[in-house]
C-alpha positions in Angstrom: 0.0 0.0 0.0 1.3 3.5 -0.9 1.9 6.0 1.8 -1.0 8.3 0.7 -3.3 5.3 0.7 -2.1 4.3 4.1 -2.8 7.8 5.4 -6.2 7.9 3.9 -7.1 4.4 5.3 -5.8 5.1 8.8 -7.7 8.4 9.0 -10.9 6.8 7.7 -10.6 4.0 10.3 -10.1 6.7 13.0 -13.2 8.5 11.8 -15.3 5.3 11.9 -14.1 4.6 15.4 -15.0 8.1 16.5 -18.5 7.6 15.0 -18.8 4.4 17.1 -17.8 6.5 20.2 -20.4 9.1 19.3 -23.1 6.4 18.9 -22.1 4.8 22.2 -21.4 7.9 24.3 -21.9 11.2 22.4 -23.6 14.3 23.6 -27.2 13.1 24.1 -30.2 14.4 26.0 -30.7 14.8 28.9 -27.5 16.7 29.6 -25.5 14.4 31.9 -21.8 14.0 31.0 -21.2 10.5 32.3 -17.7 10.0 31.0 -14.9 11.5 33.0 -11.4 10.3 33.7 -12.7 9.0 37.1 -15.6 7.0 35.5 -13.3 5.6 32.8 -10.7 4.4 35.3 -13.4 2.9 37.6 -14.9 1.1 34.6 -18.2 2.9 35.0 -18.2 4.2 31.4 -17.9 0.7 29.8 -15.2 0.0 27.3 -16.7 0.7 23.9 -16.9 4.5 24.0 -13.6 5.2 25.8 -11.6 2.8 23.7 -13.1 3.8 20.3 -12.7 7.5 21.2 -9.0 7.0 22.2 -8.1 4.8 19.2 -10.1 6.9 16.8 -8.5 10.2 18.0 -5.0 8.7 17.8 -5.5 7.3 14.3 -7.2 10.5 12.9 -4.7 12.8 14.4 -1.7 10.7 13.5 -2.9 10.4 9.9 -3.3 14.2 9.6 0.1 14.8 11.1 1.9 12.3 9.0 0.0 13.2 5.9 1.5 16.7 5.7 4.5 15.3 3.8 2.8 12.8 1.5 -0.2 14.6 0.0 0.0 13.9 -3.7 -2.5 16.6 -4.9 -5.1 19.1 -3.9 -7.9 16.9 -5.3 -6.7 14.0 -3.2 -6.6 16.2 -0.1 -10.2 17.4 -0.7 -11.5 13.9 -1.3 -9.7 12.5 1.8 -11.0 15.2 4.1 -14.5 14.6 2.8 -14.2 10.8 3.4 -13.1 11.4 6.9 -16.1 13.5 7.7 -18.7 11.1 6.3 -18.9 8.6 9.1 -19.6 11.4 11.6 -22.6 12.8 9.9 -25.4 10.4 11.1 -24.4 10.1 14.7 -24.7 12.1 17.9 -22.6 15.3 18.4 -19.1 14.7 19.7 -17.2 16.7 22.3 -19.8 19.4 23.1 -23.5 20.1 23.9 -23.4 23.6 22.4 -25.6 22.5 19.4 -28.5 22.0 21.8 -28.1 25.6 23.0 -28.2 26.7 19.4 -31.4 24.7 18.9 -33.1 26.3 21.9 -32.0 29.8 21.0 -33.3 29.3 17.5 -36.6 28.0 18.9 -37.0 31.1 21.0 -36.4 33.4 18.1 -38.7 31.4 15.9 -41.4 31.8 18.6 -41.0 35.6 18.5 -38.9 35.8 21.7 -35.6 37.7 22.3 -32.7 35.3 23.0 -30.6 38.4 24.1 -33.1 39.3 26.8 -32.8 36.1 28.9 -31.5 32.5 28.9 -33.4 29.7 27.2 -34.6 28.4 30.6 -36.6 31.6 31.1 -37.7 31.8 27.5 -38.8 28.2 27.4 -37.6 25.3 25.1 -38.9 21.8 24.6 -35.3 20.5 24.6 -34.0 22.4 27.7 -32.9 19.2 29.4 -30.2 18.8 26.7 -28.6 22.3 27.3 -25.6 22.6 29.6 -26.6 24.3 32.9 -23.8 26.9 32.2 -25.8 28.3 29.2 -29.4 27.8 30.4 -29.6 31.2 32.1 -27.1 33.0 29.9 -28.4 35.3 27.0 -27.2 34.2 23.5 -23.6 35.4 22.9 -23.9 35.1 19.1 -24.7 37.6 16.5 -28.1 38.0 14.7 -26.9 36.3 11.5 -26.5 33.0 13.3 -29.6 33.3 15.4 -31.6 33.8 12.2 -30.0 30.6 10.9 -30.8 28.8 14.1 -34.4 30.0 14.0 -34.7 28.8 10.4 -33.3 25.4 11.4 -35.8 25.2 14.3 -38.7 26.0 12.0 -37.6 23.6 9.3 -36.5 20.8 11.6 -39.4 20.6 13.9 -38.2 17.8 16.2 -34.8 18.0 18.0 -33.3 15.4 15.6 -34.5 17.5 12.6 -33.1 20.7 14.1 -29.7 19.1 14.8 -29.6 17.7 11.3 -30.3 21.2 9.8 -27.6 22.8 12.0 -25.1 20.1 10.9 -25.9 20.8 7.3 -25.3 24.5 7.9 -21.9 23.6 9.5 -21.0 21.4 6.5 -21.8 24.3 4.2 -19.5 26.5 6.2 -16.7 24.0 5.7 -17.5 23.8 2.0 -17.2 27.6 1.8 -13.7 27.3 3.3 -12.8 24.7 0.8 -13.9 26.7 -2.3 -12.2 29.9 -0.9 -8.7 28.3 -0.3 -7.6 28.3 -4.0 -8.1 32.1 -4.3 -6.1 32.7 -1.1 -3.2 30.4 -2.2 -3.1 32.0 -5.6 -2.5 35.3 -3.9 0.0 34.0 -1.4 1.9 31.5 -3.5 1.4 28.7 -1.0 1.0 25.1 -2.3 -2.8 24.5 -2.5 -2.5 20.8 -1.6 -0.8 21.5 1.6 -3.2 24.3 2.5 -6.2 22.1 1.9 -4.7 19.3 3.9 -3.9 21.5 6.9 -7.2 23.4 6.9 -9.7 20.7 6.0 -8.3 17.3 7.1 -7.6 18.6 10.6 -9.4 16.5 13.2 -10.8 19.6 14.8 -12.8 20.2 11.6 -14.4 16.7 11.5 -15.0 16.4 15.3 -16.0 19.9 16.3 -17.1 21.8 13.2 -19.0 19.0 11.5 -19.9 16.5 14.3 -20.3 19.1 17.0 -22.0 21.5 14.5 -20.3 24.5 16.0 -21.2 27.8 14.5 -17.5 28.6 14.1 -17.7 26.7 10.8 -20.1 29.4 9.4 -18.0 32.2 10.8 -14.7 30.9 9.4 -16.2 30.1 6.0 -17.6 33.6 5.6 -14.3 35.1 7.0 -12.1 33.2 4.6 -14.4 33.9 1.6 -14.4 37.6 2.5 -10.6 37.7 2.6 -10.4 35.9 -0.7 -12.7 38.4 -2.4 -10.9 41.4 -0.8 -7.6 40.2 -2.2 -8.9 39.8 -5.8 -9.2 43.4 -6.9 -9.8 47.0 -6.1 -13.0 47.5 -8.0 -16.0 48.6 -6.0 -18.0 45.5 -6.5 -15.5 43.0 -5.0 -14.7 45.3 -2.1 -18.4 45.7 -1.2 -18.9 42.0 -1.5 -15.9 41.3 0.7 -17.3 43.7 3.3 -20.7 42.1 3.1 -19.1 38.6 3.7 -17.1 39.9 6.6 -20.1 41.6 8.1 -22.0 38.4 8.0 -19.1 36.7 9.7 -19.2 39.3 12.5 -22.9 38.7 12.7 -22.2 35.1 13.5 -19.4 35.7 16.0 -17.9 39.1 16.8 -14.4 37.6 16.7 -14.4 38.1 13.0 -14.1 41.8 13.5 -10.3 41.6 14.0 -9.9 40.6 10.4 -11.5 43.8 8.9 -8.3 46.0 9.0 -6.3 43.2 7.3 -9.0 42.8 4.6 -8.6 46.6 3.9 -4.9 46.2 3.6 -5.2 43.2 1.3 -7.6 45.1 -0.9 -5.3 48.1 -1.0 -2.5 45.9 -2.3 -4.7 44.0 -4.8 -3.5 44.4 -8.3 0.0 45.2 -7.2 3.0 43.0 -6.7 2.2 41.2 -3.5 5.1 40.6 -1.0 3.6 37.2 -0.2 4.1 35.9 -3.8 7.5 34.6 -4.5 9.5 35.9 -7.4 10.8 33.0 -9.6 13.7 35.1 -10.8 15.2 35.4 -7.3 16.2 32.3 -5.3 16.7 32.0 -1.6 19.3 29.3 -1.0 18.3 28.9 2.6 14.9 27.5 1.8 15.5 26.4 -1.8 12.4 28.3 -2.9 11.9 31.6 -4.9 12.6 34.5 -2.6 10.0 36.9 -1.5 9.8 40.2 -3.3 10.9 43.3 -1.4 7.6 44.5 0.0 6.4 48.0 -0.7 4.8 50.0 2.1 1.0 50.6 1.6 0.5 54.4 1.8 -2.1 55.7 4.1 -3.9 57.5 1.2 -4.5 54.3 -0.7 -6.4 52.8 2.3 -9.2 55.3 2.2 -11.2 53.9 -0.7 -11.0 50.2 0.3 -11.7 51.1 4.0 -14.8 52.9 3.0 -16.0 50.2 0.7 -15.1 47.2 2.8 -16.1 48.8 6.1 -19.3 50.3 4.6 -20.3 46.9 3.1 -19.7 45.2 6.5 -21.6 47.8 8.5 -24.5 47.9 6.1 -25.0 44.2 6.1 -24.6 43.9 9.9 -27.0 46.8 10.6 -29.5 45.4 8.0 -29.5 41.9 9.5 -29.7 43.3 13.1 -32.8 45.4 12.2 -34.4 42.7 10.0 -34.1 40.1 12.8 -36.3 42.3 15.0 -33.6 42.1 17.7 -31.8 45.4 17.0 -28.3 45.7 18.5 -29.0 43.7 21.7 -26.5 41.1 20.5 -23.7 43.5 21.5 -24.9 43.4 25.1 -25.1 39.6 24.9 -21.3 39.3 24.3 -20.6 40.0 28.0 -21.9 36.5 28.9 -19.4 34.6 26.8 -16.7 34.6 29.6 -18.7 32.4 32.0 -16.3 29.5 31.5 -13.1 29.7 33.7 -10.5 27.3 32.5 -6.7 27.3 32.5 -6.6 26.6 28.8 -6.8 30.4 28.3 -3.4 31.8 29.2 -4.7 35.0 30.8 -7.2 33.0 32.9 -4.5 30.5 33.9 -2.3 33.3 35.2 -5.1 34.6 37.3 -5.8 31.1 38.7 -2.2 30.7 39.6 -2.2 34.1 41.4 -5.3 33.0 43.3 -3.5 29.7 44.3 -0.5 31.7 45.5 -2.9 34.0 47.5 -4.5 30.9 49.1 -1.0 29.7 50.2 -0.4 33.0 52.0 -3.9 33.2 53.4 -5.1 36.0 51.1 -8.5 35.9 49.4 -7.3 37.2 46.0 -9.5 37.1 42.9 -7.1 37.8 40.1 -8.8 36.2 37.1 -10.9 39.3 36.2 -7.7 41.4 36.4 -5.5 39.1 34.3 -8.3 38.7 31.7 -8.5 42.5 31.3 -4.7 42.6 31.0 -4.9 39.9 28.3 -7.4 41.9 26.3 -5.1 45.0 26.6 -2.2 42.9 25.3 -4.4 41.6 22.5 -5.2 45.2 21.4 -1.5 46.1 21.4 -0.7 43.0 19.4 -3.4 43.7 16.9 -2.2 47.2 16.4 1.3 46.0 15.9 0.2 43.4 13.4 -1.8 46.0 11.4 1.3 48.3 11.3 3.5 45.5 10.2 1.0 44.3 7.5 1.5 47.7 5.7 4.8 46.4 4.5 4.2 42.6 4.6 1.6 40.1 3.8 -1.8 41.4 5.0 -3.4 37.9 4.7 -0.8 36.4 6.9 -1.4 39.3 9.3 -5.1 38.3 9.4 -4.2 34.7 10.3 -1.8 35.9 13.0 -4.4 38.3 14.4 -6.9 35.4 14.7 -4.2 33.3 16.4 -3.5 36.1 18.9 -7.2 36.4 19.6 -7.4 32.7 20.4 -4.3 32.9 22.6 -5.3 36.1 24.5 -9.0 35.8 24.8 -10.5 35.1 28.3 -12.0 31.8 27.2 -10.5 29.0 25.1 -12.2 26.0 23.6 -10.5 23.5 21.3 -12.6 24.5 18.3 -11.4 28.1 18.6 -8.2 26.9 16.9 -10.1 26.6 13.7 -10.4 30.4 13.5 -6.8 31.0 12.3 -6.2 27.5 10.9 -7.5 28.0 7.4 -6.0 31.5 6.9 -2.6 30.4 8.3 -2.7 27.2 6.2 -3.1 29.4 3.1 -0.3 31.9 4.1 2.3 30.0 6.0 5.1 28.8 3.7 7.7 27.3 6.0 7.6 24.9 8.9 4.0 24.4 10.0 4.6 22.3 13.2 3.9 25.3 15.4 0.5 25.4 13.7 -0.2 21.7 13.7 0.9 20.8 17.2 -1.6 22.9 19.2 -4.4 21.5 17.0 -3.3 18.0 17.7 -3.2 18.6 21.4 -6.5 20.4 21.4 -8.1 17.4 19.5 -7.7 15.2 22.6 -9.1 17.5 25.2 -12.9 16.7 24.9 -14.3 13.3 25.6 -17.2 12.1 23.5 -20.0 13.5 25.6 -18.4 16.9 26.1 -16.3 16.5 29.3 -13.2 18.7 28.9 -10.1 16.9 30.3 -8.7 20.3 31.3 -11.2 20.1 34.2 -9.4 17.1 35.7 -6.1 19.0 36.2 -7.2 22.5 37.0 -4.4 23.3 39.5 -1.7 21.6 37.6 -2.8 23.0 34.3 -3.0 26.6 35.6 0.5 26.4 37.0 1.9 24.7 33.8 0.3 27.2 31.5 1.6 30.1 33.7 5.1 28.6 33.5 4.8 28.4 29.8 3.8 32.0 29.5 6.8 33.0 31.7 9.2 30.9 29.5 7.8 32.4 26.3 8.1 36.0 27.7 11.7 35.4 28.8 12.7 33.9 25.5 11.1 36.8 23.7 13.0 39.2 25.9 16.3 37.6 25.0 15.8 37.7 21.3 17.5 40.6 19.4 
């Protein structure tokens, strides 16, 4: 068997095993995560779900990791990624109960209620017992675009199974939008399409969390990548307005997409000109044995006015139009404050605060540092985004967009494994050298959630917080020593 065939077969076997794990122990109603490290070690969770989850995750992740170096073509990568997703389509969601929250929020909006005014417990939902208690009393933290999608899914689906199927179809369409947008990005950046497709679509996080878990991140990322691809095509008014509209829709799913807007403007301002991301075949770089990057030209401030007006205006018009058409107005902005309810050490800024609290307990002090360190993390994120925008004036704006999304994931107050899909597609289409720094976090995040949604990070809160804080300190020290 050839190496590509071996990679495809191993990943497909892993996906089938994960489908068995979802059937045996996926996220099902009523909400009652029964599989934890304790129940697994005590034998209370049986053998089928834990073993198939472990073996399936190892096979799927290992095939993705090893496959980076053996992908024969983009078509092969597309087909393989699709094959790996298929077994997960007809079974229960894996790794999260969030899709049940979507269903109840959509049901509330379809019934004429305001999901931003109260949680689904107060609004009423026939499937409330499937929603995690964390989100039963919390207003919807998503934009009006996604709530309209969820309401349509609720109206069309009728039963819970029908609504889940509709939401999963929406997530698959989001992934398809990523797939069709990647060629346009790689043409602009000069990155090998087959590698970009492999990194972005065959990643286990896509199959497990975007497709099986039906997270709305699939829709946001699909619209975001499409918006960047259109923005980089040309400087005519039509493409720029269309790019703004796509990015406005992405923000209307999750406000996170907002960080990409400045980079879309910079990419549009450079469209039609020699792009520093595209390698010049006439100049060779002996260190990497690839064509060297052209000397970038700084984007002048004056050239940004027109694309900023068109892209920003398109985004604002669509976002305002959808907000008003939904009947909810701009209440979704207020709902964003509830998204930080989860406190886990997987967010670096939260981990530092947890570690400070532990130190305070050791000295008998009742410190509550998590809110403070989270605010500091947001402040650092703002500074990083400004620095990336400034650097993108003389470098690759599309790469800057991917790095901005990665910084948002790293410095946000809350982290969930599927958040890594935000920068994944953009960085896969812009990163030309070693990609291990991109692949390794995704591989680690892929093993954090057990089939029914229990996050393994909960089992090592203290140890994880201290370890993450130590990692932050090490990275800061290494950064300080660099010239």
